[in-house]
DSSP file (Angstrom, degrees, kcal/mol; ACC not computed):
  #  RESIDUE AA STRUCTURE BP1 BP2  ACC     N-H-->O    O-->H-N    N-H-->O    O-->H-N    TCO  KAPPA ALPHA  PHI   PSI    X-CA   Y-CA   Z-CA
    1    1 A M     >        0   0    0      0, 0.0     4,-1.9     0, 0.0     5,-0.1   0.000 360.0 360.0 360.0 -43.0    0.0    0.0    0.0
    2    2 A L  H  >  +     0   0    0      1,-0.2     4,-2.5     2,-0.2     5,-0.2   0.874 360.0  56.8 -69.2 -34.4    2.8    2.4    0.8
    3    3 A G  H  > S+     0   0    0      1,-0.2     4,-2.1     2,-0.2    -1,-0.2   0.890 106.6  49.4 -62.1 -39.8    4.5    1.7   -2.5
    4    4 A I  H  > S+     0   0    0      2,-0.2     4,-2.6     1,-0.2    -1,-0.2   0.873 110.0  50.7 -66.4 -37.5    1.5    2.7   -4.4
    5    5 A Q  H  X S+     0   0    0     -4,-1.9     4,-2.4     2,-0.2    -2,-0.2   0.913 111.9  48.1 -67.4 -40.5    1.1    5.9   -2.4
    6    6 A I  H  X S+     0   0    0     -4,-2.5     4,-2.1     2,-0.2    -2,-0.2   0.885 111.6  49.6 -63.8 -37.9    4.7    6.8   -3.1
    7    7 A T  H  X S+     0   0    0     -4,-2.1     4,-2.6     2,-0.2    -2,-0.2   0.940 112.1  47.5 -66.9 -46.4    4.4    6.0   -6.8
    8    8 A L  H  X S+     0   0    0     -4,-2.6     4,-2.5     2,-0.2    -2,-0.2   0.909 112.2  49.9 -59.3 -41.8    1.2    8.1   -7.1
    9    9 A F  H  X S+     0   0    0     -4,-2.4     4,-2.1     1,-0.2    -1,-0.2   0.898 111.3  49.6 -65.4 -38.1    3.0   11.0   -5.2
   10   10 A T  H  X S+     0   0    0     -4,-2.1     4,-2.3     2,-0.2    -2,-0.2   0.932 111.6  47.7 -67.1 -43.4    5.9   10.7   -7.6
   11   11 A L  H  X S+     0   0    0     -4,-2.6     4,-2.5     1,-0.2    -2,-0.2   0.876 109.7  53.4 -65.4 -35.4    3.6   10.8  -10.6
   12   12 A I  H  X S+     0   0    0     -4,-2.5     4,-2.3     1,-0.2    -1,-0.2   0.909 111.0  47.0 -62.4 -42.4    1.8   13.8   -9.2
   13   13 A C  H  X S+     0   0    0     -4,-2.1     4,-2.3     2,-0.2    -2,-0.2   0.875 111.9  49.2 -71.5 -34.0    5.1   15.6   -8.9
   14   14 A I  H  X S+     0   0    0     -4,-2.3     4,-2.5     2,-0.2    -2,-0.2   0.933 112.4  47.9 -66.9 -45.3    6.2   14.7  -12.4
   15   15 A A  H  X S+     0   0    0     -4,-2.5     4,-2.2     1,-0.2    -2,-0.2   0.879 111.8  51.2 -61.7 -39.1    2.9   15.9  -13.9
   16   16 A L  H  X S+     0   0    0     -4,-2.3     4,-2.4     2,-0.2    -1,-0.2   0.921 109.5  49.9 -65.5 -43.4    3.2   19.1  -11.8
   17   17 A G  H  X S+     0   0    0     -4,-2.3     4,-2.4     1,-0.2    -2,-0.2   0.931 111.9  46.9 -61.5 -44.6    6.8   19.6  -13.2
   18   18 A F  H  X S+     0   0    0     -4,-2.5     4,-2.6     2,-0.2     5,-0.2   0.863 110.4  54.0 -64.8 -34.9    5.6   19.1  -16.8
   19   19 A S  H  X S+     0   0    0     -4,-2.2     4,-2.1    -5,-0.2    -2,-0.2   0.940 111.9  43.8 -63.3 -45.6    2.7   21.5  -16.2
   20   20 A L  H  X S+     0   0    0     -4,-2.4     4,-2.5     2,-0.2    -2,-0.2   0.912 113.0  52.4 -62.5 -42.7    5.0   24.2  -15.0
   21   21 A F  H  X S+     0   0    0     -4,-2.4     4,-2.0     1,-0.2    -2,-0.2   0.924 113.9  42.1 -60.4 -48.1    7.5   23.5  -17.8
   22   22 A Y  H  X S+     0   0    0     -4,-2.6     4,-2.7     2,-0.2    -1,-0.2   0.821 110.7  57.7 -73.3 -29.8    4.8   23.8  -20.5
   23   23 A S  H  X S+     0   0    0     -4,-2.1     4,-2.0    -5,-0.2    -2,-0.2   0.951 110.4  43.1 -60.5 -52.4    3.2   26.8  -18.8
   24   24 A F  H  X S+     0   0    0     -4,-2.5     4,-1.4     1,-0.2    -2,-0.2   0.901 113.9  51.2 -62.0 -39.7    6.5   28.7  -19.0
   25   25 A R  H  X S+     0   0    0     -4,-2.0     4,-1.1     1,-0.2     3,-0.3   0.920 110.6  48.2 -65.4 -42.6    7.2   27.6  -22.6
   26   26 A S  H  < S+     0   0    0     -4,-2.7    -1,-0.2     1,-0.2    -2,-0.2   0.847 111.6  50.3 -72.2 -28.0    3.7   28.7  -23.8
   27   27 A R  H  < S+     0   0    0     -4,-2.0    -1,-0.2     1,-0.2    -2,-0.2   0.762 114.2  43.8 -75.9 -23.1    4.0   32.1  -22.1
   28   28 A R  H  < S+     0   0    0     -4,-1.4     2,-0.2    -3,-0.3    -1,-0.2   0.576  90.5 104.2 -94.9 -11.8    7.4   32.8  -23.7
   29   29 A E     <  -     0   0    0     -4,-1.1     6,-0.0     1,-0.1    -4,-0.0  -0.497  49.9-166.2 -78.5 138.4    6.6   31.6  -27.2
   30   30 A A        +     0   0    0     -2,-0.2    -1,-0.1     5,-0.0    -4,-0.0   0.846  67.6  84.1 -85.7 -37.1    6.1   34.2  -29.9
   31   31 A D  S  > S-     0   0    0      1,-0.2     4,-2.5     2,-0.0     5,-0.2  -0.534  71.5-147.1 -73.7 123.3    4.5   31.8  -32.5
   32   32 A P  H  > S+     0   0    0      0, 0.0     4,-2.2     0, 0.0     5,-0.2   0.841  95.7  53.3 -61.6 -35.1    0.8   31.4  -31.8
   33   33 A A  H  > S+     0   0    0      2,-0.2     4,-2.1     1,-0.2    63,-0.1   0.930 112.4  43.0 -67.7 -44.4    0.7   27.9  -33.1
   34   34 A K  H  > S+     0   0    0      2,-0.2     4,-2.5     1,-0.2     5,-0.2   0.858 111.6  55.8 -70.1 -33.4    3.5   26.7  -30.8
   35   35 A R  H  X S+     0   0    0     -4,-2.5     4,-2.0     2,-0.2    -2,-0.2   0.922 109.6  45.9 -61.2 -43.5    2.1   28.7  -27.9
   36   36 A G  H  X S+     0   0    0     -4,-2.2     4,-2.2     2,-0.2    -2,-0.2   0.867 111.2  53.2 -64.8 -39.3   -1.2   26.8  -28.4
   37   37 A L  H  X S+     0   0    0     -4,-2.1     4,-2.1     2,-0.2    -2,-0.2   0.916 111.3  44.8 -61.6 -44.2    0.6   23.5  -28.6
   38   38 A F  H  X S+     0   0    0     -4,-2.5     4,-2.0     1,-0.2    -2,-0.2   0.880 112.5  51.8 -71.3 -35.0    2.5   24.1  -25.4
   39   39 A A  H  X S+     0   0    0     -4,-2.0     4,-2.0     2,-0.2    -1,-0.2   0.862 108.5  51.8 -64.6 -36.9   -0.7   25.3  -23.7
   40   40 A A  H  X S+     0   0    0     -4,-2.2     4,-2.3     2,-0.2    -2,-0.2   0.923 109.8  49.0 -65.5 -44.8   -2.5   22.1  -24.9
   41   41 A R  H  X S+     0   0    0     -4,-2.1     4,-2.3     1,-0.2    -2,-0.2   0.882 108.8  53.6 -63.0 -36.4    0.3   19.9  -23.4
   42   42 A M  H  X S+     0   0    0     -4,-2.0     4,-2.3     1,-0.2    -1,-0.2   0.909 108.5  49.4 -64.9 -40.4    0.1   21.9  -20.1
   43   43 A N  H  X S+     0   0    0     -4,-2.0     4,-2.5     2,-0.2    -2,-0.2   0.896 110.2  50.9 -65.8 -38.6   -3.7   21.1  -20.0
   44   44 A I  H  X S+     0   0    0     -4,-2.3     4,-2.2     2,-0.2    -2,-0.2   0.935 112.4  45.5 -63.6 -43.8   -3.0   17.4  -20.6
   45   45 A C  H  X S+     0   0    0     -4,-2.3     4,-2.0     1,-0.2    -2,-0.2   0.872 113.7  50.0 -66.7 -38.0   -0.4   17.3  -17.8
   46   46 A M  H  X S+     0   0    0     -4,-2.3     4,-2.4     2,-0.2    -1,-0.2   0.863 108.6  52.4 -65.6 -39.7   -2.7   19.2  -15.5
   47   47 A G  H  X S+     0   0    0     -4,-2.5     4,-2.3     2,-0.2    -2,-0.2   0.928 110.6  46.8 -65.0 -43.1   -5.6   16.9  -16.2
   48   48 A L  H  X S+     0   0    0     -4,-2.2     4,-2.2     1,-0.2    -2,-0.2   0.884 111.2  52.8 -65.3 -34.6   -3.5   13.8  -15.4
   49   49 A M  H  X S+     0   0    0     -4,-2.0     4,-2.4     2,-0.2    -2,-0.2   0.925 109.9  47.7 -66.5 -42.5   -2.3   15.5  -12.3
   50   50 A L  H  X S+     0   0    0     -4,-2.4     4,-2.1     2,-0.2    -2,-0.2   0.891 110.8  50.7 -63.8 -39.5   -5.8   16.3  -11.1
   51   51 A V  H  X S+     0   0    0     -4,-2.3     4,-2.2     2,-0.2    -1,-0.2   0.922 110.9  49.5 -63.5 -43.2   -7.0   12.7  -11.8
   52   52 A L  H  X S+     0   0    0     -4,-2.2     4,-2.1     1,-0.2    -2,-0.2   0.896 110.1  50.5 -62.4 -40.4   -4.1   11.3   -9.8
   53   53 A I  H  X S+     0   0    0     -4,-2.4     4,-2.1     1,-0.2    -1,-0.2   0.889 110.1  51.4 -65.4 -36.4   -4.8   13.7   -6.9
   54   54 A A  H  X S+     0   0    0     -4,-2.1     4,-2.6     2,-0.2     5,-0.2   0.897 106.6  52.6 -65.6 -39.5   -8.4   12.5   -7.0
   55   55 A V  H  X S+     0   0    0     -4,-2.2     4,-2.1     1,-0.2     5,-0.4   0.896 110.9  47.6 -64.6 -39.5   -7.4    8.9   -6.9
   56   56 A T  H  X S+     0   0    0     -4,-2.1     4,-1.6     1,-0.2     5,-0.3   0.911 113.8  48.0 -68.3 -38.1   -5.2    9.5   -3.8
   57   57 A Q  H  < S+     0   0    0     -4,-2.1     4,-0.4     1,-0.2    -2,-0.2   0.895 116.6  41.1 -70.9 -38.2   -8.0   11.4   -2.1
   58   58 A I  H  < S+     0   0    0     -4,-2.6    -2,-0.2    -5,-0.2    -1,-0.2   0.883 127.9  24.7 -77.7 -38.2  -10.8    8.9   -2.8
   59   59 A F  H  < S+     0   0    0     -4,-2.1    -3,-0.2    -5,-0.2    -2,-0.2   0.746 119.5  45.3-103.4 -24.6   -8.9    5.6   -2.1
   60   60 A F  S  < S+     0   0    0     -4,-1.6     2,-0.2    -5,-0.4    -3,-0.1   0.428  99.0  63.1-109.0   1.2   -6.0    6.2    0.2
   61   61 A F  S    S-     0   0    0     -4,-0.4     3,-0.1    -5,-0.3    -4,-0.0  -0.688  94.1 -69.3-118.5 175.2   -7.3    8.4    3.0
   62   62 A S        -     0   0    0     -2,-0.2     2,-0.5     1,-0.1    -1,-0.1  -0.246  61.0 -94.1 -64.3 151.0   -9.9    8.0    5.7
   63   63 A E        +     0   0    0      4,-0.1     2,-0.3    -4,-0.1    -1,-0.1  -0.523  61.9 144.5 -71.6 116.9  -13.5    7.9    4.7
   64   64 A S     >  -     0   0    0     -2,-0.5     4,-1.9     1,-0.1     5,-0.1  -0.989  54.1-126.4-150.5 150.8  -15.2   11.3    4.8
   65   65 A S  H  > S+     0   0    0     -2,-0.3     4,-2.8     1,-0.2     5,-0.2   0.858 109.5  57.7 -66.9 -34.3  -17.8   12.9    2.6
   66   66 A F  H  > S+     0   0    0      1,-0.2     4,-3.0     2,-0.2     5,-0.2   0.945 107.2  47.9 -61.5 -47.7  -15.6   16.0    2.1
   67   67 A R  H  > S+     0   0    0      2,-0.2     4,-2.7     1,-0.2    -1,-0.2   0.892 111.5  50.6 -59.1 -39.4  -12.8   13.9    0.6
   68   68 A R  H  X S+     0   0    0     -4,-1.9     4,-2.4     2,-0.2    -2,-0.2   0.943 113.2  44.5 -61.9 -49.3  -15.3   12.1   -1.6
   69   69 A I  H  X S+     0   0    0     -4,-2.8     4,-2.4     1,-0.2    -2,-0.2   0.928 115.3  48.2 -63.9 -43.9  -16.7   15.4   -2.9
   70   70 A F  H  X S+     0   0    0     -4,-3.0     4,-2.1     1,-0.2    -1,-0.2   0.893 112.6  48.7 -63.8 -39.8  -13.2   16.9   -3.3
   71   71 A G  H  X S+     0   0    0     -4,-2.7     4,-2.1    -5,-0.2    -1,-0.2   0.882 111.2  50.2 -66.8 -37.7  -12.0   13.8   -5.2
   72   72 A T  H  X S+     0   0    0     -4,-2.4     4,-2.3     2,-0.2    -2,-0.2   0.902 110.7  48.7 -66.5 -41.1  -15.1   13.8   -7.4
   73   73 A V  H  X S+     0   0    0     -4,-2.4     4,-2.6     1,-0.2     5,-0.2   0.903 111.6  50.4 -64.8 -41.1  -14.6   17.5   -8.3
   74   74 A C  H  X S+     0   0    0     -4,-2.1     4,-2.6     1,-0.2    -2,-0.2   0.886 109.4  51.0 -67.5 -36.8  -10.9   16.8   -9.1
   75   75 A V  H  X S+     0   0    0     -4,-2.1     4,-2.8     2,-0.2     5,-0.2   0.939 112.4  46.0 -63.0 -46.5  -11.8   13.9  -11.3
   76   76 A L  H  X S+     0   0    0     -4,-2.3     4,-2.0     2,-0.2    -2,-0.2   0.934 115.5  45.3 -65.8 -44.6  -14.3   16.1  -13.3
   77   77 A L  H  X S+     0   0    0     -4,-2.6     4,-2.7     2,-0.2     5,-0.2   0.892 114.9  49.5 -62.3 -40.8  -11.9   19.0  -13.6
   78   78 A G  H  X S+     0   0    0     -4,-2.6     4,-2.7    -5,-0.2    -2,-0.2   0.929 111.2  47.3 -68.5 -41.6   -9.0   16.6  -14.6
   79   79 A L  H  X S+     0   0    0     -4,-2.8     4,-2.5    -5,-0.2    -1,-0.2   0.880 112.6  50.3 -68.9 -33.9  -11.1   14.8  -17.2
   80   80 A F  H  X S+     0   0    0     -4,-2.0     4,-2.9    -5,-0.2     5,-0.2   0.940 112.1  46.9 -65.8 -46.1  -12.2   18.1  -18.7
   81   81 A N  H  X S+     0   0    0     -4,-2.7     4,-2.9     2,-0.2     5,-0.2   0.905 113.3  50.5 -59.9 -42.1   -8.6   19.4  -18.8
   82   82 A L  H  X S+     0   0    0     -4,-2.7     4,-2.4    -5,-0.2     5,-0.2   0.948 112.9  45.0 -61.7 -48.0   -7.5   16.1  -20.4
   83   83 A F  H  X S+     0   0    0     -4,-2.5     4,-2.4     2,-0.2    -2,-0.2   0.928 115.4  45.6 -58.5 -48.7  -10.2   16.3  -23.0
   84   84 A A  H  X S+     0   0    0     -4,-2.9     4,-3.0     1,-0.2     5,-0.3   0.908 113.2  51.3 -64.4 -41.0   -9.7   20.0  -23.8
   85   85 A G  H  X S+     0   0    0     -4,-2.9     4,-2.3    -5,-0.2    -1,-0.2   0.911 111.9  46.0 -66.0 -39.8   -5.9   19.5  -24.0
   86   86 A I  H  X S+     0   0    0     -4,-2.4     4,-1.9    -5,-0.2    -1,-0.2   0.929 114.9  47.8 -66.9 -41.9   -6.1   16.5  -26.4
   87   87 A R  H  X S+     0   0    0     -4,-2.4     4,-1.9    -5,-0.2    -2,-0.2   0.942 115.7  43.5 -61.8 -48.9   -8.6   18.3  -28.6
   88   88 A N  H  X S+     0   0    0     -4,-3.0     4,-2.9     1,-0.2     5,-0.3   0.836 109.9  57.0 -68.4 -32.7   -6.5   21.5  -28.7
   89   89 A H  H  X S+     0   0    0     -4,-2.3     4,-2.5    -5,-0.3    -1,-0.2   0.931 108.1  47.3 -64.7 -42.0   -3.3   19.5  -29.2
   90   90 A G  H  X S+     0   0    0     -4,-1.9     4,-1.8     2,-0.2    -2,-0.2   0.905 113.4  49.5 -63.4 -41.6   -4.8   18.0  -32.3
   91   91 A H  H  X S+     0   0    0     -4,-1.9     4,-1.5     2,-0.2    -2,-0.2   0.933 116.1  39.6 -62.8 -49.2   -5.9   21.4  -33.5
   92   92 A F  H  X S+     0   0    0     -4,-2.9     4,-1.9     2,-0.2    -2,-0.2   0.822 111.8  58.3 -75.0 -30.4   -2.6   23.1  -33.1
   93   93 A D  H  X S+     0   0    0     -4,-2.5     4,-0.9    -5,-0.3    -1,-0.2   0.903 108.1  46.3 -62.9 -41.0   -0.6   20.1  -34.3
   94   94 A R  H  < S+     0   0    0     -4,-1.8     3,-0.3     1,-0.2    -2,-0.2   0.851 109.7  55.0 -68.0 -34.8   -2.6   20.3  -37.6
   95   95 A M  H  < S+     0   0    0     -4,-1.5    -2,-0.2     1,-0.2    -1,-0.2   0.850 103.1  56.0 -66.2 -35.2   -1.9   24.0  -37.7
   96   96 A M  H  <        0   0    0     -4,-1.9    -1,-0.2     1,-0.2    -2,-0.2   0.773 360.0 360.0 -69.0 -25.5    1.8   23.5  -37.4
   97   97 A R     <        0   0    0     -4,-0.9    -1,-0.2    -3,-0.3    -2,-0.2   0.474 360.0 360.0 -80.6 360.0    1.9   21.2  -40.5
């Protein structure tokens, strides 16, 4: 059980790092197509991070209604970010070609 928690924490930190990296890249990019591509990658990483946070809140802590609600909200936000990021990545990837 502890190994899974450490693995999830590590994956959350990696997703956070990539979100920050792509956020800085998108803000500093002058080309609008590349800016959108980096912003889409940031959304994908942020969506994965939110889903992983929700998994840890729902399954690995004590049972409480607040944790369940917070986990559900994180899942919904994460899935929306993931969907929007994938959709935008496809759009800006076609724009780059």
